[in-house]
C-alpha positions in Angstrom: 64.8 42.7 131.1 67.4 43.7 133.7 70.0 41.7 131.9 69.0 43.2 128.5 69.4 46.7 130.0 72.9 45.9 131.3 73.9 44.5 127.9 72.5 47.6 126.1 74.3 49.9 128.5 77.6 48.0 128.0 77.1 48.3 124.2 76.5 52.0 124.4 79.6 52.4 126.6 81.7 50.4 124.2 80.5 52.5 121.3 81.2 55.6 123.3 84.7 54.4 124.1 85.3 53.5 120.5 84.1 56.9 119.3 86.3 58.6 121.9 89.2 56.4 120.7 88.5 57.5 117.1 88.3 61.1 118.0 91.5 60.9 120.0 93.2 59.1 117.2 92.0 61.8 114.7 93.3 64.6 116.8 96.6 62.9 117.4 97.0 62.3 113.7 96.1 66.0 113.1 98.8 67.0 115.5 101.2 64.7 113.8 100.2 66.1 110.4 100.6 69.7 111.6 104.1 68.9 113.1 105.5 67.1 110.0 107.0 69.1 107.2 106.1 67.8 103.7 107.1 68.6 100.2 109.8 68.0 97.6 112.7 70.4 96.7 111.2 71.7 93.4 109.0 74.7 93.4 105.3 74.1 93.3 103.1 77.0 92.2 99.3 77.4 92.9 97.0 80.2 92.0 94.2 80.9 94.5 91.3 82.4 92.6 89.3 85.3 94.2 86.6 84.0 96.4 88.0 80.4 96.5 86.7 78.3 99.3 88.8 76.4 101.8 88.0 73.0 100.2 89.2 74.3 96.8 92.4 75.7 98.2 93.2 72.6 100.2 92.5 70.4 97.1 95.0 72.6 95.1 97.6 72.2 97.8 97.2 68.5 97.9 97.2 68.0 94.2 100.3 70.1 93.8 102.1 68.1 96.4 102.5 71.0 98.9 100.6 69.1 101.6 100.1 65.4 102.2 96.4 65.4 103.0 93.5 67.6 101.9 91.1 66.8 104.7 93.6 67.3 107.5 94.6 70.6 105.8 91.0 71.8 106.0 90.7 70.8 109.7 94.0 72.4 110.5 92.9 75.7 108.8 89.7 75.7 110.9 91.6 74.9 114.1 94.0 77.8 113.4 91.0 80.1 112.4 92.7 80.7 109.0 89.9 79.2 107.0 88.2 82.5 106.3 91.4 84.5 105.8 92.8 82.8 102.7 93.8 85.4 100.0 93.7 85.2 96.3 97.0 85.3 94.5 99.9 83.2 93.1 101.9 81.2 95.7 105.1 79.2 95.4 106.3 76.5 97.8 109.6 74.6 97.6 111.1 72.0 100.0 109.5 70.5 103.1 106.9 72.9 104.6 104.9 72.7 107.7 101.2 72.8 106.8 100.6 75.6 109.2 103.3 77.7 107.4 101.7 77.0 104.1 98.3 78.1 105.3 99.8 81.2 107.0 101.5 82.2 103.7 98.1 82.2 101.9 96.3 83.9 104.8 98.9 86.6 105.0 99.1 87.0 101.2 102.8 86.1 100.9 102.5 85.8 97.1 105.1 84.6 94.7 107.3 87.6 93.4 108.5 87.9 89.9 111.7 89.7 89.3 112.9 92.0 86.5 116.3 93.7 86.2 116.7 97.0 84.5 120.4 97.7 83.6 121.9 101.2 83.8 121.9 103.5 80.8 118.8 102.3 79.0 116.5 104.7 77.2 112.8 104.9 78.1 111.8 102.9 75.0 114.4 100.2 75.9 113.1 100.0 79.5 109.6 99.6 78.2 110.6 96.8 75.9 112.5 95.0 78.7 109.5 95.3 81.0 107.3 93.7 78.4 109.8 90.9 78.1 109.4 90.3 81.8 105.6 89.9 81.1 104.7 92.9 83.2 102.6 94.6 80.6 103.0 95.9 77.0 105.7 98.3 76.0 103.1 100.6 74.4 101.3 100.9 77.7 104.5 101.8 79.5 105.4 104.4 76.9 102.0 105.9 77.0 102.2 106.3 80.8 105.8 107.4 80.8 105.2 110.1 78.3 102.2 111.6 80.2 103.5 115.0 81.2 100.8 115.5 83.8 101.8 112.2 85.5 105.5 113.2 85.5 104.6 116.5 87.2 102.6 114.7 89.8 105.6 112.5 90.6 107.9 115.5 91.1 109.5 115.6 87.6 109.8 118.9 85.7 110.3 117.3 82.3 107.7 116.0 79.8 108.3 112.3 80.4 109.9 109.8 82.8 113.1 109.6 80.7 116.0 109.6 83.1 113.9 109.0 86.2 113.4 105.2 85.9 116.0 104.0 88.3 117.9 100.9 87.2 117.6 98.1 89.6 116.0 94.6 90.1 112.3 95.0 90.8 110.0 92.4 92.4 106.3 92.4 92.0 103.5 89.8 92.1 102.2 88.3 88.9 100.8 90.8 86.4 101.7 94.1 88.2 100.0 97.3 87.1 102.4 99.2 84.8 101.7 102.5 86.6 102.8 100.9 89.9 106.0 99.6 88.3 106.9 103.0 86.9 106.0 104.8 90.2 108.3 102.5 92.1 111.2 103.2 89.7 110.7 106.9 90.1 110.5 106.6 93.9 113.8 104.7 93.8 115.3 107.5 91.6 114.5 110.2 94.1 115.7 108.1 97.1 119.1 107.5 95.4 119.2 111.2 94.3 118.7 112.3 97.9 121.7 110.2 99.0 123.8 111.6 96.2 122.8 115.2 97.0 123.9 114.6 100.6 127.4 113.9 99.2 127.5 116.7 96.6 130.4 119.1 96.4 129.5 122.5 97.8 130.4 124.3 94.6 128.1 122.1 92.5 124.6 123.6 92.0 122.4 121.5 89.8 118.7 121.1 90.1 117.0 117.7 89.7 116.6 117.9 86.0 120.2 119.1 85.4 121.5 116.3 87.7 119.5 113.6 85.9 120.6 115.0 82.5 124.3 115.2 83.3 124.2 111.8 85.0 122.6 110.2 82.0 125.4 111.6 79.7 128.1 110.3 82.1 126.3 106.9 82.1 126.4 106.7 78.3 130.0 108.0 78.0 131.7 105.4 80.3 131.0 102.1 81.9 134.3 102.2 83.8 133.5 103.0 87.5 136.7 104.8 88.2 136.2 107.2 85.2 132.7 108.5 86.0 134.0 111.2 88.4 136.7 112.2 85.9 134.2 112.4 83.0 131.9 114.5 85.2 134.8 116.9 86.0 135.4 117.4 82.2 131.8 118.3 81.7 131.7 120.6 84.7 134.8 122.4 83.5 133.3 122.9 80.0 130.1 124.2 81.5 132.0 126.7 83.6 133.9 127.9 80.5 130.6 128.1 78.5 132.0 125.5 76.0 129.8 123.1 74.2 129.8 119.7 75.7 130.2 118.0 72.3 129.3 114.5 73.6 128.4 111.8 71.0 125.6 110.2 73.1 123.5 113.4 72.8 123.9 113.3 69.0 122.7 109.7 69.0 119.7 110.6 71.1 118.9 113.5 68.8 119.0 111.1 65.9 116.7 108.7 67.6 114.2 111.5 68.3 114.4 112.6 64.7 114.3 109.2 63.0 112.9 106.8 65.6 116.1 104.7 65.7 119.9 104.9 65.5 121.6 103.4 62.4 125.0 103.0 64.2 126.8 105.8 62.5 127.4 109.4 63.5 128.0 111.5 60.3 129.2 115.1 59.9 125.7 116.2 59.1 124.5 114.6 62.4 127.1 116.7 64.3 126.1 119.8 62.5 122.3 119.3 62.7 120.8 121.9 65.0 118.7 120.0 67.6 118.1 120.8 71.3 119.7 117.5 72.3 122.8 117.9 70.0 125.5 119.3 72.3 127.7 119.9 69.2 125.4 122.7 68.2 123.9 123.8 71.5 125.8 125.1 74.5 125.1 123.8 78.0 123.1 120.7 79.0 120.4 119.3 76.7 116.8 119.9 77.9 116.5 116.6 79.6 118.1 113.2 80.3 119.1 110.9 77.4 118.9 107.7 79.3 118.2 106.4 82.8 121.4 106.7 85.0 122.4 104.5 87.9 123.5 105.5 91.4 127.2 105.9 90.5 126.5 108.3 87.7 124.1 110.4 89.8 126.8 110.6 92.5 129.5 111.5 89.9 127.3 114.3 88.5 127.2 116.0 91.9 130.7 115.1 93.1 133.2 115.3 90.2 136.8 114.7 91.0 139.3 117.6 90.8 140.9 118.0 87.4 141.9 120.6 84.8 140.8 118.5 81.8 138.5 119.7 79.1 138.7 116.7 76.7 138.6 112.9 76.7 138.7 110.3 74.0 137.9 106.6 74.0 141.2 104.7 73.9 140.4 101.0 73.9 139.0 98.6 76.5 136.2 101.0 77.3 138.6 103.5 78.9 139.4 107.1 77.9 142.4 109.4 77.8 141.9 112.8 79.4 143.5 116.1 78.4 143.5 119.7 79.6 144.0 121.2 76.2 143.2 120.6 72.5 146.8 119.8 71.4 147.0 117.0 74.0 143.6 115.8 72.9 144.6 115.7 69.2 147.6 113.5 70.0 145.4 111.0 71.8 142.8 111.1 69.1 145.5 110.2 66.5 146.9 107.5 68.8 143.6 106.0 70.0 141.3 106.5 67.1 143.6 106.5 64.1 146.2 104.1 65.3 149.1 106.6 64.9 152.1 106.4 67.3 
């Protein structure tokens, strides 16, 4: 009996040592797993569903090739106390990643961002179409929201829509952003850039927000040449001071779009003569609101025109213009630049 007891005790000790050895091996392997980056260069995207459990998330990570081992990922998450902090969303991983960093990304909701670039000078309807093309919602929903006068007033805009206040930039949002959030961010950016432009405004320039956005939108549509924006602005300021009509073609085009829903590519005499609030050939001063969404350079130019005596300009090839202080000079350049006369 005594011998049997000794044998049993030895066996229990051996099992205990073996168990301890397995536990130590497991924790060493877990440490090694945690310290070893894993993953291939290409981007792997997973989408964590709301309410997903740790086992489901770790399985997604392993199946996508983000981590090398599902079980060790679960144990590591528990050891780091991240197992109950995993957030729903779309996540992207590329290149070798430490498992801890992968889990932290999901726990801290570092979701994959989708990008959409809005160029300068687009109209509201064009911006809406572009946002739909980025899969950020439907154009019709953007137009509905952007033409809500109450919302415009809430966001500090005196006009009836967000036309002119959707600042051109590259925007980044998680998958399926809310259209209202996208528009609000664009308007916030507009006012931030406007504030910077106002800080550099010439002291003799007194334009309110609507007037600034309106003039900047016309400048944006008149020239894409950076060095010309301040000069174009000077011409318009000079004409406004003299109570002259601005007579700028982009406003005629905008008026046609409001009348017919689109622009056919031609400006005819009847278009120039048609009385419309946005037609600056028939109405003095600025139109009632912006005709497009201007960028930072045009906003700055509207408030800080260069010094000049010019009252006219005409397109003269290569996207550039010729500027003139009087009509006779202007006629000569029209003949040369538009009619090909010497």
